[in-house]
C-alpha positions as CSV (number, residue, x, y, z in Angstrom):
1,M,0.0,-0.1,0.0
2,R,1.4,3.5,-1.1
3,V,0.3,6.4,0.9
4,H,0.8,10.0,-0.1
5,L,0.6,12.7,2.9
6,S,0.7,16.5,2.3
7,A,1.6,18.4,5.1
8,D,0.5,22.1,5.9
9,M,1.0,23.9,9.0
10,E,-1.9,26.2,10.0
11,G,-3.9,23.2,11.1
12,V,-1.2,21.6,13.3
13,T,-1.7,20.8,17.1
14,G,-1.3,23.8,19.3
15,L,-0.6,26.4,16.5
16,V,-2.8,29.4,16.3
17,D,-0.8,32.5,14.9
18,A,1.3,33.6,12.2
19,E,4.3,33.8,14.4
20,D,3.8,30.0,14.9
21,V,3.9,29.0,11.4
22,Q,6.0,31.8,9.3
23,P,9.7,31.4,9.2
24,G,11.2,34.1,11.2
25,G,8.3,34.1,13.5
26,R,9.1,34.1,17.5
27,D,7.4,30.6,17.8
28,Y,8.1,29.2,14.2
29,E,11.2,26.8,15.5
30,R,8.7,25.2,17.9
31,G,5.9,25.2,15.4
32,R,7.9,23.2,12.7
33,L,8.4,20.4,15.6
34,M,4.8,20.2,16.3
35,M,4.1,19.9,12.7
36,A,6.8,17.1,12.5
37,E,5.1,15.4,15.4
38,D,1.5,15.6,13.7
39,V,3.1,13.9,10.6
40,N,4.9,11.3,12.5
41,A,1.5,10.2,14.3
42,A,-0.2,10.2,10.9
43,V,3.0,8.1,9.6
44,R,2.7,5.6,12.4
45,G,-0.9,5.1,11.6
46,A,-0.1,4.2,8.1
47,V,2.7,1.7,8.9
48,A,0.4,0.0,11.4
49,A,-2.2,-0.4,8.6
50,G,0.3,-2.1,6.4
51,A,1.5,0.9,4.4
52,T,4.8,-0.1,2.4
53,E,5.6,3.4,1.4
54,V,4.6,6.8,2.8
55,V,5.7,9.9,0.8
56,V,5.4,13.3,2.8
57,N,5.4,16.4,0.7
58,D,6.1,19.5,2.9
59,A,3.0,21.8,1.7
60,H,3.5,24.8,3.7
61,G,5.0,28.2,2.6
62,P,8.6,27.8,1.3
63,M,8.1,24.1,1.8
64,R,11.0,23.6,4.0
65,N,9.5,23.4,7.2
66,L,10.0,19.7,8.0
67,L,13.3,18.8,9.2
68,P,14.4,15.2,7.8
69,E,16.0,14.4,10.9
70,A,12.8,15.0,12.9
71,L,10.6,12.6,10.9
72,H,9.6,9.1,11.3
73,P,12.1,7.0,9.5
74,A,9.4,5.2,7.3
75,A,8.6,8.5,5.6
76,R,10.1,9.8,2.4
77,L,10.3,13.5,2.5
78,I,9.8,16.0,-0.7
79,R,11.2,19.2,0.5
80,G,11.6,22.6,-1.0
81,E,10.1,24.8,-3.9
82,A,9.1,25.4,-6.6
83,K,7.0,22.4,-7.3
84,Q,4.8,21.6,-10.3
85,M,2.0,20.3,-8.1
86,G,2.6,22.5,-5.1
87,M,0.9,21.0,-2.1
88,L,0.4,17.9,-4.1
89,E,3.8,17.2,-5.4
90,G,4.7,13.7,-5.8
91,L,1.1,12.3,-5.8
92,T,0.4,9.9,-8.6
93,P,-2.3,7.3,-9.9
94,G,-0.2,4.8,-8.3
95,H,-0.9,5.8,-4.8
96,D,-3.7,4.0,-3.0
97,A,-4.8,6.8,-0.6
98,M,-3.8,10.3,0.4
99,I,-3.7,11.9,4.0
100,L,-4.0,15.8,4.7
101,V,-2.5,16.8,7.7
102,G,-2.4,20.3,9.4
103,Y,-5.0,21.8,6.9
104,H,-7.1,24.7,7.2
105,A,-10.4,26.4,6.3
106,R,-10.6,28.3,3.1
107,A,-10.4,32.0,2.8
108,G,-13.4,33.8,4.5
109,A,-14.6,30.7,6.3
110,P,-14.5,30.3,10.1
111,G,-11.4,28.8,11.1
112,V,-7.9,29.3,12.6
113,L,-5.5,31.0,10.0
114,S,-8.2,30.6,7.3
115,H,-7.0,31.5,4.0
116,S,-6.8,30.3,0.6
117,F,-3.1,29.8,-0.6
118,M,-1.9,33.2,-0.7
119,G,-3.4,35.0,2.4
120,H,-4.6,38.5,1.5
121,E,-4.0,38.3,-2.2
122,I,-6.6,35.7,-3.1
123,E,-10.3,36.5,-2.3
124,D,-12.1,33.6,-3.6
125,I,-11.9,30.6,-5.7
126,W,-14.6,28.4,-7.2
127,L,-14.3,25.1,-8.6
128,D,-17.2,24.4,-11.2
129,G,-19.0,27.2,-9.6
130,R,-18.5,26.0,-6.0
131,P,-16.4,27.8,-3.3
132,V,-13.2,26.1,-2.7
133,G,-10.0,26.3,-0.8
134,E,-6.8,24.4,-0.3
135,I,-8.9,21.2,1.0
136,G,-11.3,21.0,-1.8
137,L,-8.7,21.3,-4.3
138,A,-6.7,18.6,-3.1
139,Q,-9.5,16.3,-2.4
140,A,-11.0,16.9,-6.2
141,T,-7.4,16.7,-7.9
142,A,-6.5,13.5,-5.8
143,A,-9.8,12.1,-7.2
144,A,-8.9,13.1,-10.8
145,L,-5.8,10.9,-10.3
146,G,-7.9,8.1,-9.1
147,V,-6.7,8.6,-5.4
148,P,-9.1,8.9,-2.5
149,V,-8.2,11.2,0.3
150,V,-8.9,9.1,3.4
151,A,-7.9,11.3,6.4
152,L,-7.7,15.0,7.3
153,T,-6.2,16.5,10.4
154,G,-6.8,20.1,11.3
155,D,-9.2,22.6,13.4
156,D,-12.8,22.0,13.5
157,G,-13.3,24.3,10.5
158,A,-11.0,22.1,8.5
159,C,-12.8,19.3,9.4
160,A,-16.2,20.5,8.4
161,E,-14.9,21.7,5.2
162,M,-13.6,18.1,4.5
163,R,-16.9,16.4,5.0
164,E,-18.6,18.8,2.8
165,W,-16.3,17.6,-0.2
166,D,-16.4,13.9,1.0
167,E,-18.0,12.6,4.2
168,R,-16.3,9.4,3.9
169,V,-13.0,11.2,5.0
170,A,-12.0,10.5,8.8
171,T,-11.3,13.7,10.2
172,V,-9.3,14.7,13.4
173,A,-10.0,18.2,14.9
174,V,-6.7,19.1,16.9
175,K,-8.1,22.4,18.0
176,H,-11.6,24.3,17.8
177,A,-11.5,27.7,16.6
178,H,-12.7,30.6,18.8
179,D,-11.5,33.3,16.2
180,R,-9.2,33.6,13.3
181,F,-6.1,33.6,15.9
182,A,-7.4,31.8,18.9
183,A,-8.7,28.2,19.7
184,A,-9.3,25.6,22.4
185,L,-6.4,23.1,22.0
186,L,-6.5,19.4,22.3
187,P,-3.4,18.3,24.4
188,P,-0.6,17.1,22.2
189,A,-0.3,13.8,23.5
190,E,-4.1,13.2,22.7
191,A,-4.1,14.9,19.4
192,R,-1.4,12.6,18.0
193,R,-2.9,9.5,19.6
194,A,-6.3,10.5,17.7
195,I,-4.4,11.3,14.4
196,E,-2.5,7.8,14.6
197,E,-5.6,5.7,15.4
198,A,-7.7,7.8,12.7
199,V,-5.2,7.1,9.9
200,A,-4.6,3.5,10.9
201,E,-8.5,2.8,10.9
202,A,-8.9,4.6,7.7
203,L,-6.4,2.8,5.9
204,S,-7.3,-0.7,7.3
205,A,-10.9,-0.4,6.1
206,P,-11.8,-0.9,2.4
207,L,-10.5,2.1,0.6
208,P,-13.3,4.4,-0.9
209,E,-13.7,4.8,-4.7
210,P,-12.9,8.5,-5.4
211,V,-15.7,10.3,-7.4
212,P,-13.8,12.1,-10.3
213,P,-14.6,15.9,-11.1
214,P,-16.0,17.0,-14.3
215,D,-13.7,16.9,-17.2
216,P,-13.1,19.5,-18.3
217,S,-13.4,21.5,-15.0
218,T,-13.5,25.1,-14.5
219,L,-11.1,27.0,-12.0
220,T,-12.2,30.6,-11.3
221,V,-10.2,32.9,-8.8
222,R,-10.9,36.5,-7.7
223,W,-7.9,38.3,-6.8
224,Q,-7.5,41.5,-4.5
225,S,-5.5,43.0,-7.2
226,A,-6.8,44.0,-10.7
227,S,-3.3,44.2,-11.9
228,V,-2.9,40.5,-11.3
229,A,-5.9,39.6,-13.0
230,V,-5.0,41.7,-15.9
231,T,-1.3,40.1,-16.3
232,L,-2.7,36.5,-16.1
233,L,-4.9,37.2,-19.2
234,G,-1.5,37.0,-20.9
235,I,-1.3,33.1,-20.4
236,P,-3.2,31.3,-23.2
237,G,-6.6,29.8,-22.0
238,V,-7.0,32.4,-19.3
239,T,-10.2,34.2,-19.6
240,S,-11.9,37.3,-17.9
241,V,-14.9,37.3,-15.7
242,D,-14.5,40.8,-14.4
243,S,-11.7,43.3,-13.5
244,R,-10.3,41.0,-10.7
245,T,-11.5,37.4,-11.6
246,V,-10.1,35.1,-14.1
247,R,-10.8,31.7,-15.1
248,A,-9.7,28.5,-17.2
249,R,-11.0,25.1,-18.1
250,G,-9.3,21.9,-18.6
251,P,-8.5,18.6,-16.8
252,L,-8.2,19.5,-13.3
253,T,-4.7,17.9,-12.9
254,D,-3.7,20.4,-15.6
255,L,-5.5,23.4,-13.8
256,Y,-3.8,22.7,-10.6
257,R,-0.5,22.9,-12.3
258,L,-1.6,26.5,-13.9
259,F,-2.9,27.7,-10.6
260,G,0.7,27.4,-9.4
261,V,1.9,29.4,-12.3
262,W,-0.9,32.0,-11.6
263,M,0.5,32.2,-7.8
264,R,4.0,32.7,-8.9
265,V,3.0,35.5,-11.2
266,A,0.8,37.0,-8.5
267,A,3.7,36.8,-5.9
268,S,6.0,38.4,-8.5
269,L,3.6,41.5,-8.7
270,T,2.7,41.9,-5.1
271,D,6.0,40.7,-3.1
272,Q,3.6,38.4,-1.4
273,A,4.7,34.7,-1.6
274,P,2.4,31.9,-1.6
275,Y,2.5,30.4,1.9
276,C,-0.5,27.8,1.8
């Protein structure tokens, strides 16, 4: 059994503030170790269920948060940027299941550190007319590759968002949002035990058949800056919806790669790097 694990940071046990998750923040070094412990709990669960390969993709910000020496020895780490598939780098149709660790709610939704990919620069995203964030795009793109998402960890907002996309996914709420920068926390030992048990149970059960998205799909993004939208119109296949909104149609795996290009263009125009 081959398992892909995408690891974000905002939904990790105990983390509630930008100082916890952004390099240079006063609590970032502690935060990256907390991230590793959540990932390790999921890896332990996968190994207990019989996984023969666990690929971990560091999916947060500069994608150099996880320290190789801090990871479970069964994990194989993909680290650094830029990656064509970003948060899903390394995911292939050959994987049997996907796990999302440390994920967060989309922009505008209640949840700890909620946003969509670029913080303040992206206002809204729609997939085939449906509001979507990092969770929905990950689930739908994995389904397009024939890989089911079987477990997610994050705050209660992220868990609720995951269930809206696929109620079959096992979710572990490691904290409950009181506001965007405040939460009631599970004790770390309890949270990691819950992660390990949920992953082991999800991978031990018959794996669900993923429901592929429409082909072609339509991805629509509203930016804060009209200059970003205008610049993106120079890319073949990108069309305008209004002064700040663009869209493209095609297979979702292609759109996911294209969206990564959009973010790099936006970062070059706004000096705001994607931080996922």
